[in-house]
N, C-alpha and C positions, 0 to 999 in steps of 0.2 A: 801783416805778414806773420807777426809773432803769434797771434791768436790761432791762425790756421796751422802753423807748424806745431804749436802746442797740442792742438786737437788731434793732429795726425799722429804725434808721438804717443798720445794716450790710447788711441785706437790700436796702434801696433802693440803696445804693452798688454792691452786686454786680450788681443788675439793670441799673443804668445802665451799668456797665462792659461787661456782656455785650451790651447793646444797641448800644453804641458799636463793640465788636469786630465784631458782625454787620454793622453798616453799613459798616465799613471793608472787611470781606471782600467784601461785595456790590459796593462801588465798585471794589476791585481786580479782581474777576472781570469786571466790565463793561468795564474798560479793556483787558483781554486779549481780549475777545470781538470778533469782526468784525461781528456783527449786534447792533444796539442799537435799541430802540424809543424814539423821541423823544416821540411822542404817539400818539393813536389813529388818525392819518392819515398819519404820516411815520415812516420807518425810516432808520437809518444803516447802510450796508453798506461796511465797510472805509473809513470816513471820508466816503463820498458819501451825500448825502441822496436818498431815494426816496419817492415818494408812492404810497400804497396806493389804486389805482384800483378794484380789484375783489377781493373775498375771498369767493368762492362756497363755501358750506357750511363756513365757518371753516377753510379749507385752510392759512392762514398759521400755521405753527408755527415759532417762533424757534429752537428747539433743532434741529429738522430742517434748517432753512435754514442754521444755523451749520455743521452737518456737511457739507452738500452744496455750500456756496458756494465758488466759485473765482475767482481773479483774472482768469481768461479772460472772465468775464461783464462786466467793467468797460467793455469797448468798446461794448457795446450800450446803446441808449436805453431799452429795456424788458426786464424779466425776468419770465418767465411760469413758474410752477411748478404742476405737476399731480401729484396723489397717486393711486397705484394699487397695491393690495396692500400698503398701509401703507409705501410707499416714495415719496420725493419725487424728481421729475425736473424739472430746470431747463432753460429754453431762452431764448435772447436774440433780440430783435427790434429793428429800426431804425425811425426815423420814416417815415411814409408819404411824406414829401417827398424822402427820400433816393433818388434815381433811379440812383445808382451801384451799388446792391446789387440782387440779384434780387427778384422780387415776393414769393416765399414767405418772404423774410427781413424783410419789412415788417410793421408792426403791423396793416395792413388785412387780412392773411391769417390773423388769429388764429382766426376761426371755422372756417376750413378746417383749420387745425392741430388744433383741439380735436375736430372730427368725424372726421378721418382718422387721426390718430396717438394720440389719447387714448381711454381707455375711456369708454363711454357713461355720462353723468351723473356723471363724476368730479368731485371737489373740486379747485378751482384758484384761483390768485390772480394778479394782474397788478400789477407795480410799475413806476413811471415815474421816470426820473432827473430830478431837479429842477435840479441844477447840474452842468455838465461838470467833469471832473477834469483840470486842466492838467498836473499832475505826470505823470499817466499818459501823456499825449500826448508829453511830452518823453522819457519813459523808453521809449516805443515806437519812437522814431526811432533810438535808439542801437543796438539790435540789428540794424536794417537796415543801418547803416553798417558794423557788424562783419561782417555777412554779405557785403556788397560787398567788403570787404577780404579776407575769406577766399576769395571767388571769384576775386579778382584774383591772390592768392597761388597758388592752385591752377593758374590759367592760366599764370602765369609758370613754375611748376615743370614743367608739361607742355611748354611751349615749350623750356625748357632741356633736358629729356630728349630731345625730338626733335632739337635741335641737336647734342647729344652723339652720338646715333645716326647722324646724317648724317656727322659727323666721323669716327667709327669706320669707317663704310662706305668713305669716301674713302681713309682710311689703308690699309685692307685692299686696296682696288683698286690703290693705288700699289705696295704690297708685291708683289702678284701680277704686276703689269706689270714690275717690276724683275727678279723671278725668271725670267720668260719671256725677257726681254732677255738675261740672263746665259747662259741655256741656248743661245740662238741663237748668241751670240758664240763659245762654246766649240765648238759643232758646226762652225762655219765654219772655225775655226782648225785643227781636226783634219783636216778635208777638205783644207785648203790644204797642210798638212804632208805628207799622203799623196800629193797630186797630183804634186809634182816627182819623187818617187822612182819612181812608176809611169811618168812621162814619160821619165825617164832610161833605164829598162829597155827601154821600147819603142824609143827612139832607137838604143840600142846594138844591139838586135835587128835593126832596119832596116839599120843600117850593115853588120852582118855579112852580111845577105842581099844587099846591093848589091855588095860587094867580093868577088872570087874570086881566089885565088892559083894560079898555074901553076908546078909544080915539075918538075925533071929527074929522071933515074934516081938520081942521088946524093941527091936530096932537097933540093937547093938551089932556092930560088925564082928563076925566070927573070923573070917579069913578073906583074902583077896586072891583072885585068879588072874594070872597074866596069860594073855593070848599071844600065840606066835604070829609073827608077821607072815602074811601071804606071800608066796614067791612072786606073784604078779606085781604087788606093790613094791 
């Protein structure tokens, strides 16, 4: 009797331990998951509570929703999922009171979306956000400021490039002006140096033409005759 009771006690202990391990594994798995079912009417998606408004033809599958869910859907007030060819497609909608968004993005256009973009008679579900997520709103503002800073930096860089280009153009223009000025000066100097030599030759030739010498038979100069300048010259 003692052996049988001992064996039964061991079996009970092992079964209890296995059950506890299974419960721990389930709890750890649920913590890692983004999609959790709170009760038959509410779900938790990445920490946000959603109410199941409609589940047509049992379209809500937690495993498929876990695979297809993205943080991009957190900004919407409603999440609509439709199944076609055993694949889940998710779409976000806003409240009908939100007039800042287009009409096709409001929940009032759900029937139009189902008839135009979904297959006929497909299974679908609708989830409504119960509580807004404050952390999400704060996190969304940060990238906007980063984008503004990036845009400002790019504008500054563009302005600096333009400023450098203008500087280089001005420097090149100054260099070309200096070169042109130097060439002009050397040209005038050469001309000025040539001019006096030519003038001297011309003057000497004129003087020779103006004065004539008269000589006797012996070759001695008796007198000189100076000619008047022609009025044309």
